[in-house]
N, CA, C and O atoms as a GROMACS GRO file, in nm:
protein
  540
    1MET      N    1   0.087  -0.116   0.000
    1MET     CA    2   0.000   0.002   0.000
    1MET      C    3   0.091   0.122  -0.001
    1MET      O    4   0.177   0.135   0.086
    2ASP      N    5   0.073   0.210  -0.097
    2ASP     CA    6   0.154   0.328  -0.112
    2ASP      C    7   0.092   0.453  -0.050
    2ASP      O    8   0.153   0.559  -0.046
    3SER      N    9  -0.029   0.437  -0.003
    3SER     CA   10  -0.101   0.552   0.054
    3SER      C   11  -0.170   0.505   0.182
    3SER      O   12  -0.195   0.385   0.200
    4ILE      N   13  -0.201   0.599   0.270
    4ILE     CA   14  -0.271   0.558   0.394
    4ILE      C   15  -0.419   0.532   0.362
    4ILE      O   16  -0.482   0.454   0.433
    5VAL      N   17  -0.472   0.592   0.264
    5VAL     CA   18  -0.609   0.569   0.226
    5VAL      C   19  -0.614   0.504   0.090
    5VAL      O   20  -0.593   0.570  -0.011
    6ASP      N   21  -0.643   0.375   0.086
    6ASP     CA   22  -0.644   0.297  -0.033
    6ASP      C   23  -0.782   0.312  -0.103
    6ASP      O   24  -0.886   0.286  -0.042
    7ASP      N   25  -0.783   0.351  -0.226
    7ASP     CA   26  -0.913   0.374  -0.298
    7ASP      C   27  -0.993   0.244  -0.307
    7ASP      O   28  -1.116   0.249  -0.302
    8ASP      N   29  -0.930   0.130  -0.320
    8ASP     CA   30  -1.003   0.002  -0.329
    8ASP      C   31  -1.069  -0.036  -0.197
    8ASP      O   32  -1.170  -0.107  -0.195
    9LEU      N   33  -1.012   0.009  -0.089
    9LEU     CA   34  -1.061  -0.021   0.042
    9LEU      C   35  -1.101   0.105   0.120
    9LEU      O   36  -1.082   0.113   0.242
   10SER      N   37  -1.157   0.201   0.048
   10SER     CA   38  -1.183   0.333   0.108
   10SER      C   39  -1.279   0.324   0.228
   10SER      O   40  -1.271   0.407   0.318
   11SER      N   41  -1.368   0.227   0.232
   11SER     CA   42  -1.456   0.221   0.348
   11SER      C   43  -1.383   0.166   0.470
   11SER      O   44  -1.425   0.190   0.583
   12VAL      N   45  -1.276   0.093   0.449
   12VAL     CA   46  -1.198   0.037   0.556
   12VAL      C   47  -1.089   0.134   0.602
   12VAL      O   48  -1.070   0.155   0.722
   13TYR      N   49  -1.020   0.192   0.506
   13TYR     CA   50  -0.906   0.279   0.535
   13TYR      C   51  -0.937   0.424   0.505
   13TYR      O   52  -0.856   0.493   0.442
   14SER      N   53  -1.048   0.471   0.547
   14SER     CA   54  -1.086   0.609   0.531
   14SER      C   55  -1.002   0.702   0.620
   14SER      O   56  -0.942   0.655   0.716
   15GLU      N   57  -0.997   0.826   0.592
   15GLU     CA   58  -0.922   0.923   0.670
   15GLU      C   59  -0.969   0.918   0.816
   15GLU      O   60  -0.889   0.916   0.909
   16ASP      N   61  -1.103   0.915   0.833
   16ASP     CA   62  -1.156   0.908   0.968
   16ASP      C   63  -1.117   0.781   1.047
   16ASP      O   64  -1.084   0.788   1.166
   17VAL      N   65  -1.122   0.668   0.978
   17VAL     CA   66  -1.081   0.543   1.042
   17VAL      C   67  -0.934   0.544   1.085
   17VAL      O   68  -0.899   0.506   1.197
   18VAL      N   69  -0.850   0.589   0.991
   18VAL     CA   70  -0.708   0.594   1.018
   18VAL      C   71  -0.682   0.690   1.138
   18VAL      O   72  -0.602   0.658   1.227
   19SER      N   73  -0.749   0.804   1.141
   19SER     CA   74  -0.740   0.898   1.254
   19SER      C   75  -0.779   0.835   1.384
   19SER      O   76  -0.712   0.854   1.485
   20CYS      N   77  -0.887   0.762   1.382
   20CYS     CA   78  -0.936   0.695   1.504
   20CYS      C   79  -0.839   0.590   1.552
   20CYS      O   80  -0.815   0.578   1.672
   21VAL      N   81  -0.782   0.512   1.461
   21VAL     CA   82  -0.686   0.410   1.499
   21VAL      C   83  -0.560   0.474   1.556
   21VAL      O   84  -0.504   0.424   1.653
   22LEU      N   85  -0.518   0.582   1.497
   22LEU     CA   86  -0.399   0.658   1.554
   22LEU      C   87  -0.433   0.713   1.690
   22LEU      O   88  -0.348   0.714   1.779
   23GLY      N   89  -0.554   0.759   1.708
   23GLY     CA   90  -0.596   0.804   1.841
   23GLY      C   91  -0.593   0.696   1.946
   23GLY      O   92  -0.551   0.721   2.059
   24LEU      N   93  -0.637   0.575   1.912
   24LEU     CA   94  -0.637   0.465   2.005
   24LEU      C   95  -0.489   0.426   2.034
   24LEU      O   96  -0.455   0.394   2.148
   25LEU      N   97  -0.406   0.428   1.934
   25LEU     CA   98  -0.268   0.393   1.955
   25LEU      C   99  -0.202   0.496   2.050
   25LEU      O  100  -0.124   0.459   2.138
   26THR      N  101  -0.235   0.624   2.031
   26THR     CA  102  -0.184   0.727   2.118
   26THR      C  103  -0.222   0.705   2.261
   26THR      O  104  -0.140   0.722   2.352
   27GLN      N  105  -0.346   0.666   2.283
   27GLN     CA  106  -0.392   0.640   2.420
   27GLN      C  107  -0.322   0.520   2.480
   27GLN      O  108  -0.288   0.520   2.599
   28ALA      N  109  -0.300   0.421   2.400
   28ALA     CA  110  -0.231   0.300   2.450
   28ALA      C  111  -0.084   0.327   2.489
   28ALA      O  112  -0.030   0.267   2.581
   29LEU      N  113  -0.023   0.420   2.414
   29LEU     CA  114   0.119   0.450   2.442
   29LEU      C  115   0.137   0.555   2.553
   29LEU      O  116   0.247   0.568   2.609
   30ASP      N  117   0.032   0.630   2.585
   30ASP     CA  118   0.047   0.739   2.679
   30ASP      C  119   0.100   0.694   2.815
   30ASP      O  120   0.029   0.632   2.894
   31GLY      N  121   0.227   0.728   2.839
   31GLY     CA  122   0.287   0.696   2.966
   31GLY      C  123   0.315   0.546   2.992
   31GLY      O  124   0.341   0.506   3.105
   32SER      N  125   0.309   0.465   2.888
   32SER     CA  126   0.323   0.321   2.908
   32SER      C  127   0.453   0.272   2.842
   32SER      O  128   0.456   0.248   2.721
   33LYS      N  129   0.556   0.257   2.919
   33LYS     CA  130   0.685   0.200   2.867
   33LYS      C  131   0.664   0.061   2.810
   33LYS      O  132   0.715   0.033   2.702
   34PRO      N  133   0.589  -0.028   2.878
   34PRO     CA  134   0.572  -0.164   2.820
   34PRO      C  135   0.501  -0.159   2.680
   34PRO      O  136   0.534  -0.236   2.591
   35ASN      N  137   0.406  -0.070   2.666
   35ASN     CA  138   0.340  -0.059   2.538
   35ASN      C  139   0.436  -0.001   2.430
   35ASN      O  140   0.431  -0.044   2.314
   36GLN      N  141   0.520   0.093   2.467
   36GLN     CA  142   0.625   0.146   2.378
   36GLN      C  143   0.710   0.031   2.329
   36GLN      O  144   0.730   0.014   2.209
   37GLU      N  145   0.759  -0.047   2.422
   37GLU     CA  146   0.851  -0.157   2.392
   37GLU      C  147   0.780  -0.260   2.303
   37GLU      O  148   0.839  -0.310   2.207
   38TYR      N  149   0.656  -0.291   2.334
   38TYR     CA  150   0.582  -0.389   2.255
   38TYR      C  151   0.571  -0.345   2.107
   38TYR      O  152   0.592  -0.423   2.014
   39ILE      N  153   0.536  -0.217   2.091
   39ILE     CA  154   0.527  -0.162   1.957
   39ILE      C  155   0.661  -0.165   1.883
   39ILE      O  156   0.668  -0.202   1.766
   40LEU      N  157   0.766  -0.125   1.953
   40LEU     CA  158   0.897  -0.123   1.895
   40LEU      C  159   0.947  -0.264   1.857
   40LEU      O  160   1.015  -0.281   1.756
   41ASN      N  161   0.912  -0.364   1.939
   41ASN     CA  162   0.957  -0.499   1.916
   41ASN      C  163   0.877  -0.578   1.814
   41ASN      O  164   0.930  -0.670   1.752
   42ASN      N  165   0.750  -0.541   1.796
   42ASN     CA  166   0.662  -0.630   1.716
   42ASN      C  167   0.606  -0.569   1.590
   42ASN      O  168   0.535  -0.636   1.514
   43PHE      N  169   0.634  -0.443   1.565
   43PHE     CA  170   0.583  -0.379   1.444
   43PHE      C  171   0.692  -0.300   1.373
   43PHE      O  172   0.789  -0.256   1.435
   44LYS      N  173   0.675  -0.282   1.246
   44LYS     CA  174   0.768  -0.197   1.169
   44LYS      C  175   0.716  -0.054   1.186
   44LYS      O  176   0.669   0.009   1.090
   45ILE      N  177   0.724  -0.006   1.305
   45ILE     CA  178   0.661   0.121   1.341
   45ILE      C  179   0.725   0.240   1.267
   45ILE      O  180   0.657   0.338   1.236
   46LYS      N  181   0.856   0.229   1.240
   46LYS     CA  182   0.918   0.339   1.170
   46LYS      C  183   0.863   0.349   1.028
   46LYS      O  184   0.836   0.459   0.980
   47ASP      N  185   0.848   0.236   0.963
   47ASP     CA  186   0.792   0.234   0.832
   47ASP      C  187   0.646   0.283   0.827
   47ASP      O  188   0.608   0.361   0.740
   48VAL      N  189   0.571   0.238   0.919
   48VAL     CA  190   0.427   0.274   0.924
   48VAL      C  191   0.411   0.422   0.957
   48VAL      O  192   0.335   0.492   0.890
   49LEU      N  193   0.479   0.471   1.056
   49LEU     CA  194   0.462   0.615   1.094
   49LEU      C  195   0.524   0.705   0.986
   49LEU      O  196   0.476   0.816   0.964
   50TRP      N  197   0.630   0.659   0.920
   50TRP     CA  198   0.684   0.743   0.813
   50TRP      C  199   0.586   0.757   0.700
   50TRP      O  200   0.576   0.864   0.641
   51LEU      N  201   0.512   0.650   0.667
   51LEU     CA  202   0.411   0.654   0.566
   51LEU      C  203   0.300   0.753   0.609
   51LEU      O  204   0.251   0.829   0.526
   52VAL      N  205   0.261   0.752   0.733
   52VAL     CA  206   0.156   0.838   0.783
   52VAL      C  207   0.203   0.985   0.787
   52VAL      O  208   0.133   1.074   0.739
   53VAL      N  209   0.320   1.008   0.843
   53VAL     CA  210   0.368   1.147   0.864
   53VAL      C  211   0.419   1.210   0.736
   53VAL      O  212   0.407   1.332   0.719
   54ASN      N  213   0.475   1.132   0.649
   54ASN     CA  214   0.544   1.187   0.530
   54ASN      C  215   0.451   1.188   0.410
   54ASN      O  216   0.486   1.135   0.305
   55GLN      N  217   0.336   1.246   0.423
   55GLN     CA  218   0.243   1.267   0.310
   55GLN      C  219   0.167   1.397   0.333
   55GLN      O  220   0.145   1.439   0.446
   56ASN      N  221   0.129   1.458   0.225
   56ASN     CA  222   0.060   1.588   0.233
   56ASN      C  223  -0.088   1.581   0.198
   56ASN      O  224  -0.159   1.681   0.214
   57GLU      N  225  -0.135   1.468   0.152
   57GLU     CA  226  -0.272   1.458   0.110
   57GLU      C  227  -0.372   1.467   0.228
   57GLU      O  228  -0.479   1.526   0.217
   58TYR      N  229  -0.335   1.407   0.338
   58TYR     CA  230  -0.415   1.404   0.458
   58TYR      C  231  -0.336   1.462   0.573
   58TYR      O  232  -0.286   1.387   0.656
   59LEU      N  233  -0.322   1.595   0.581
   59LEU     CA  234  -0.239   1.660   0.678
   59LEU      C  235  -0.286   1.632   0.821
   59LEU      O  236  -0.203   1.616   0.910
   60GLU      N  237  -0.418   1.625   0.843
   60GLU     CA  238  -0.463   1.594   0.979
   60GLU      C  239  -0.422   1.458   1.026
   60GLU      O  240  -0.392   1.441   1.144
   61VAL      N  241  -0.418   1.360   0.937
   61VAL     CA  242  -0.368   1.230   0.968
   61VAL      C  243  -0.219   1.232   0.994
   61VAL      O  244  -0.170   1.163   1.084
   62ALA      N  245  -0.145   1.314   0.916
   62ALA     CA  246  -0.005   1.332   0.943
   62ALA      C  247   0.018   1.392   1.083
   62ALA      O  248   0.113   1.354   1.151
   63GLY      N  249  -0.068   1.484   1.125
   63GLY     CA  250  -0.059   1.539   1.258
   63GLY      C  251  -0.084   1.436   1.367
   63GLY      O  252  -0.016   1.433   1.470
   64ARG      N  253  -0.183   1.352   1.342
   64ARG     CA  254  -0.209   1.241   1.443
   64ARG      C  255  -0.093   1.147   1.445
   64ARG      O  256  -0.060   1.092   1.550
   65GLY      N  257  -0.030   1.126   1.333
   65GLY     CA  258   0.091   1.038   1.329
   65GLY      C  259   0.205   1.104   1.413
   65GLY      O  260   0.281   1.034   1.480
   66CYS      N  261   0.213   1.235   1.407
   66CYS     CA  262   0.312   1.306   1.488
   66CYS      C  263   0.284   1.284   1.636
   66CYS      O  264   0.377   1.267   1.715
   67LEU      N  265   0.156   1.285   1.674
   67LEU     CA  266   0.122   1.265   1.812
   67LEU      C  267   0.160   1.124   1.859
   67LEU      O  268   0.211   1.106   1.970
   68VAL      N  269   0.136   1.024   1.774
   68VAL     CA  270   0.178   0.885   1.806
   68VAL      C  271   0.328   0.881   1.821
   68VAL      O  272   0.382   0.824   1.916
   69LEU      N  273   0.395   0.943   1.722
   69LEU     CA  274   0.543   0.945   1.729
   69LEU      C  275   0.588   1.009   1.857
   69LEU      O  276   0.682   0.961   1.920
   70SER      N  277   0.525   1.116   1.896
   70SER     CA  278   0.566   1.184   2.019
   70SER      C  279   0.554   1.092   2.138
   70SER      O  280   0.640   1.095   2.227
   71HIS      N  281   0.449   1.010   2.143
   71HIS     CA  282   0.429   0.920   2.259
   71HIS      C  283   0.527   0.802   2.250
   71HIS      O  284   0.568   0.750   2.354
   72ILE      N  285   0.564   0.761   2.134
   72ILE     CA  286   0.666   0.653   2.121
   72ILE      C  287   0.803   0.704   2.165
   72ILE      O  288   0.879   0.633   2.230
   73LEU      N  289   0.833   0.827   2.128
   73LEU     CA  290   0.965   0.883   2.155
   73LEU      C  291   0.983   0.928   2.300
   73LEU      O  292   1.096   0.936   2.348
   74HIS      N  293   0.874   0.958   2.371
   74HIS     CA  294   0.879   1.016   2.502
   74HIS      C  295   0.961   0.926   2.597
   74HIS      O  296   0.919   0.814   2.629
   75GLY      N  297   1.077   0.975   2.640
   75GLY     CA  298   1.160   0.903   2.736
   75GLY      C  299   1.211   0.774   2.692
   75GLY      O  300   1.250   0.692   2.775
   76ASN      N  301   1.214   0.746   2.559
   76ASN     CA  302   1.260   0.617   2.510
   76ASN      C  303   1.377   0.638   2.414
   76ASN      O  304   1.358   0.671   2.297
   77GLN      N  305   1.497   0.617   2.464
   77GLN     CA  306   1.618   0.642   2.384
   77GLN      C  307   1.622   0.546   2.266
   77GLN      O  308   1.668   0.585   2.158
   78ARG      N  309   1.577   0.426   2.283
   78ARG     CA  310   1.578   0.327   2.171
   78ARG      C  311   1.492   0.380   2.057
   78ARG      O  312   1.534   0.377   1.942
   79ALA      N  313   1.373   0.429   2.088
   79ALA     CA  314   1.289   0.484   1.985
   79ALA      C  315   1.346   0.610   1.926
   79ALA      O  316   1.336   0.633   1.806
   80GLN      N  317   1.406   0.690   2.006
   80GLN     CA  318   1.471   0.814   1.957
   80GLN      C  319   1.585   0.780   1.859
   80GLN      O  320   1.606   0.851   1.761
   81LYS      N  321   1.656   0.674   1.886
   81LYS     CA  322   1.765   0.630   1.796
   81LYS      C  323   1.701   0.573   1.667
   81LYS      O  324   1.753   0.599   1.558
   82LEU      N  325   1.595   0.499   1.676
   82LEU     CA  326   1.527   0.443   1.560
   82LEU      C  327   1.482   0.549   1.461
   82LEU      O  328   1.496   0.532   1.340
   83PHE      N  329   1.430   0.657   1.512
   83PHE     CA  330   1.377   0.767   1.429
   83PHE      C  331   1.483   0.874   1.404
   83PHE      O  332   1.449   0.982   1.356
   84GLU      N  333   1.606   0.848   1.436
   84GLU     CA  334   1.712   0.947   1.420
   84GLU      C  335   1.757   0.949   1.274
   84GLU      O  336   1.840   0.869   1.231
   85SER      N  337   1.700   1.042   1.199
   85SER     CA  338   1.742   1.066   1.061
   85SER      C  339   1.706   1.206   1.020
   85SER      O  340   1.607   1.262   1.067
   86PRO      N  341   1.789   1.263   0.931
   86PRO     CA  342   1.759   1.401   0.889
   86PRO      C  343   1.621   1.412   0.823
   86PRO      O  344   1.555   1.515   0.836
   87GLU      N  345   1.577   1.310   0.756
   87GLU     CA  346   1.446   1.317   0.690
   87GLU      C  347   1.334   1.328   0.793
   87GLU      O  348   1.243   1.409   0.775
   88VAL      N  349   1.337   1.252   0.898
   88VAL     CA  350   1.233   1.257   1.002
   88VAL      C  351   1.234   1.395   1.066
   88VAL      O  352   1.129   1.458   1.081
   89VAL      N  353   1.353   1.444   1.104
   89VAL     CA  354   1.357   1.575   1.169
   89VAL      C  355   1.311   1.687   1.073
   89VAL      O  356   1.238   1.778   1.112
   90GLU      N  357   1.354   1.676   0.950
   90GLU     CA  358   1.305   1.781   0.849
   90GLU      C  359   1.153   1.778   0.836
   90GLU      O  360   1.088   1.882   0.829
   91ARG      N  361   1.097   1.658   0.831
   91ARG     CA  362   0.953   1.649   0.817
   91ARG      C  363   0.880   1.706   0.938
   91ARG      O  364   0.781   1.778   0.925
   92LEU      N  365   0.930   1.674   1.054
   92LEU     CA  366   0.868   1.726   1.181
   92LEU      C  367   0.878   1.875   1.184
   92LEU      O  368   0.783   1.943   1.223
   93ILE      N  369   0.992   1.929   1.143
   93ILE     CA  370   1.006   2.077   1.139
   93ILE      C  371   0.907   2.136   1.041
   93ILE      O  372   0.842   2.237   1.069
   94PHE      N  373   0.896   2.072   0.925
   94PHE     CA  374   0.797   2.116   0.822
   94PHE      C  375   0.657   2.124   0.882
   94PHE      O  376   0.588   2.225   0.870
   95LEU      N  377   0.616   2.013   0.947
   95LEU     CA  378   0.484   2.005   0.999
   95LEU      C  379   0.458   2.095   1.119
   95LEU      O  380   0.345   2.131   1.149
   96SER      N  381   0.568   2.132   1.188
   96SER     CA  382   0.552   2.222   1.299
   96SER      C  383   0.540   2.370   1.254
   96SER      O  384   0.502   2.456   1.333
   97ASP      N  385   0.572   2.397   1.130
   97ASP     CA  386   0.571   2.533   1.076
   97ASP      C  387   0.432   2.571   1.030
   97ASP      O  388   0.392   2.537   0.919
   98PHE      N  389   0.358   2.640   1.115
   98PHE     CA  390   0.221   2.675   1.087
   98PHE      C  391   0.204   2.750   0.955
   98PHE      O  392   0.110   2.723   0.881
   99ASN      N  393   0.291   2.842   0.924
   99ASN     CA  394   0.282   2.916   0.798
   99ASN      C  395   0.293   2.824   0.679
   99ASN      O  396   0.222   2.841   0.580
  100GLN      N  397   0.385   2.725   0.688
  100GLN     CA  398   0.401   2.628   0.578
  100GLN      C  399   0.277   2.543   0.560
  100GLN      O  400   0.237   2.512   0.448
  101LEU      N  401   0.215   2.504   0.674
  101LEU     CA  402   0.090   2.427   0.667
  101LEU      C  403  -0.020   2.506   0.599
  101LEU      O  404  -0.099   2.448   0.524
  102ILE      N  405  -0.027   2.633   0.621
  102ILE     CA  406  -0.128   2.714   0.556
  102ILE      C  407  -0.113   2.707   0.404
  102ILE      O  408  -0.211   2.698   0.330
  103ASN      N  409   0.014   2.712   0.358
  103ASN     CA  410   0.044   2.705   0.213
  103ASN      C  411   0.018   2.570   0.155
  103ASN      O  412  -0.018   2.560   0.038
  104GLU      N  413   0.035   2.464   0.231
  104GLU     CA  414   0.021   2.328   0.176
  104GLU      C  415  -0.117   2.269   0.195
  104GLU      O  416  -0.152   2.174   0.126
  105SER      N  417  -0.196   2.321   0.287
  105SER     CA  418  -0.321   2.260   0.322
  105SER      C  419  -0.434   2.290   0.223
  105SER      O  420  -0.422   2.376   0.136
  106ASN      N  421  -0.540   2.217   0.238
  106ASN     CA  422  -0.664   2.240   0.170
  106ASN      C  423  -0.717   2.373   0.212
  106ASN      O  424  -0.717   2.403   0.331
  107PRO      N  425  -0.763   2.455   0.121
  107PRO     CA  426  -0.817   2.587   0.161
  107PRO      C  427  -0.930   2.582   0.261
  107PRO      O  428  -0.956   2.680   0.332
  108ASP      N  429  -0.998   2.468   0.267
  108ASP     CA  430  -1.110   2.450   0.361
  108ASP      C  431  -1.066   2.405   0.501
  108ASP      O  432  -1.149   2.394   0.591
  109SER      N  433  -0.938   2.379   0.518
  109SER     CA  434  -0.889   2.337   0.648
  109SER      C  435  -0.904   2.450   0.749
  109SER      O  436  -0.879   2.567   0.719
  110SER      N  437  -0.948   2.411   0.870
  110SER     CA  438  -0.966   2.517   0.970
  110SER      C  439  -0.827   2.554   1.031
  110SER      O  440  -0.733   2.475   1.035
  111ILE      N  441  -0.824   2.677   1.077
  111ILE     CA  442  -0.703   2.725   1.144
  111ILE      C  443  -0.674   2.638   1.264
  111ILE      O  444  -0.557   2.607   1.291
  112GLU      N  445  -0.778   2.596   1.338
  112GLU     CA  446  -0.757   2.513   1.456
  112GLU      C  447  -0.692   2.382   1.424
  112GLU      O  448  -0.604   2.336   1.497
  113SER      N  449  -0.736   2.318   1.312
  113SER     CA  450  -0.678   2.189   1.274
  113SER      C  451  -0.534   2.205   1.235
  113SER      O  452  -0.454   2.118   1.266
  114LEU      N  453  -0.498   2.313   1.168
  114LEU     CA  454  -0.357   2.337   1.130
  114LEU      C  455  -0.272   2.366   1.254
  114LEU      O  456  -0.157   2.322   1.263
  115GLN      N  457  -0.329   2.438   1.349
  115GLN     CA  458  -0.260   2.465   1.475
  115GLN      C  459  -0.234   2.333   1.551
  115GLN      O  460  -0.129   2.315   1.611
  116GLU      N  461  -0.329   2.246   1.547
  116GLU     CA  462  -0.318   2.112   1.615
  116GLU      C  463  -0.205   2.030   1.548
  116GLU      O  464  -0.121   1.973   1.618
  117ILE      N  465  -0.202   2.025   1.417
  117ILE     CA  466  -0.095   1.958   1.346
  117ILE      C  467   0.038   2.011   1.386
  117ILE      O  468   0.129   1.934   1.418
  118SER      N  469   0.053   2.146   1.384
  118SER     CA  470   0.174   2.212   1.419
  118SER      C  471   0.218   2.174   1.560
  118SER      O  472   0.335   2.144   1.584
  119PHE      N  473   0.122   2.176   1.652
  119PHE     CA  474   0.147   2.148   1.791
  119PHE      C  475   0.193   2.002   1.809
  119PHE      O  476   0.290   1.977   1.880
  120PHE      N  477   0.126   1.908   1.746
  120PHE     CA  478   0.164   1.770   1.757
  120PHE      C  479   0.304   1.742   1.703
  120PHE      O  480   0.379   1.663   1.760
  121ALA      N  481   0.338   1.808   1.590
  121ALA     CA  482   0.470   1.796   1.534
  121ALA      C  483   0.576   1.855   1.626
  121ALA      O  484   0.685   1.801   1.640
  122PHE      N  485   0.542   1.967   1.688
  122PHE     CA  486   0.635   2.027   1.785
  122PHE      C  487   0.657   1.939   1.908
  122PHE      O  488   0.767   1.934   1.963
  123MET      N  489   0.551   1.870   1.951
  123MET     CA  490   0.563   1.770   2.062
  123MET      C  491   0.656   1.662   2.023
  123MET      O  492   0.741   1.624   2.103
  124ALA      N  493   0.645   1.611   1.904
  124ALA     CA  494   0.731   1.506   1.857
  124ALA      C  495   0.878   1.549   1.855
  124ALA      O  496   0.966   1.473   1.894
  125ILE      N  497   0.902   1.672   1.808
  125ILE     CA  498   1.036   1.728   1.807
  125ILE      C  499   1.093   1.731   1.949
  125ILE      O  500   1.205   1.688   1.974
  126MET      N  501   1.011   1.785   2.040
  126MET     CA  502   1.059   1.799   2.176
  126MET      C  503   1.091   1.658   2.239
  126MET      O  504   1.192   1.642   2.307
  127ASN      N  505   1.004   1.561   2.217
  127ASN     CA  506   1.031   1.430   2.272
  127ASN      C  507   1.147   1.362   2.199
  127ASN      O  508   1.218   1.280   2.258
  128HIS      N  509   1.165   1.394   2.074
  128HIS     CA  510   1.275   1.335   1.995
  128HIS      C  511   1.409   1.385   2.047
  128HIS      O  512   1.507   1.310   2.047
  129THR      N  513   1.416   1.509   2.092
  129THR     CA  514   1.541   1.574   2.126
  129THR      C  515   1.566   1.573   2.279
  129THR      O  516   1.675   1.607   2.323
  130SER      N  517   1.466   1.536   2.359
  130SER     CA  518   1.482   1.546   2.504
  130SER      C  519   1.599   1.470   2.562
  130SER      O  520   1.666   1.521   2.651
  131SER      N  521   1.624   1.348   2.513
  131SER     CA  522   1.737   1.267   2.560
  131SER      C  523   1.834   1.234   2.450
  131SER      O  524   1.930   1.160   2.471
  132ASN      N  525   1.809   1.289   2.330
  132ASN     CA  526   1.888   1.252   2.212
  132ASN      C  527   1.969   1.370   2.166
  132ASN      O  528   1.917   1.457   2.096
  133LYS      N  529   2.094   1.374   2.203
  133LYS     CA  530   2.182   1.488   2.165
  133LYS      C  531   2.229   1.481   2.022
  133LYS      O  532   2.290   1.576   1.973
  134GLN      N  533   2.201   1.369   1.951
  134GLN     CA  534   2.240   1.355   1.813
  134GLN      C  535   2.151   1.432   1.719
  134GLN      O  536   2.192   1.463   1.608
  135VAL      N  537   2.031   1.463   1.760
  135VAL     CA  538   1.934   1.530   1.672
  135VAL      C  539   1.954   1.682   1.676
  135VAL      O  540   1.881   1.755   1.608
   0.00000   0.00000   0.00000
């Protein structure tokens, strides 16, 4: 699957469904080191989150992906090392730039949703750099 929302399976992988799944994952990771480790050990989380975060078609989903990333990175040096790449950092900086989001987003996107995306990306940056001096 090259996109987060597959046209053939649009009823299953709709933007709303993907956002809800990311919300559930965020809740499961919130403050839970065992859940962080489980995700890191059993899923190709870097590949999955990169697919979610590194696309412009569904910016709100990218923002939710940043929130999941933030929770995975929080206090977890192994996760911080896994996501340690110039591409990830550049993408997070891009998504945290509110002015850039205005230029890239759908004209119908609300200011509040763009602020949320920017905030979630900023949280991911903060958690990525909190214990990781390489970034």
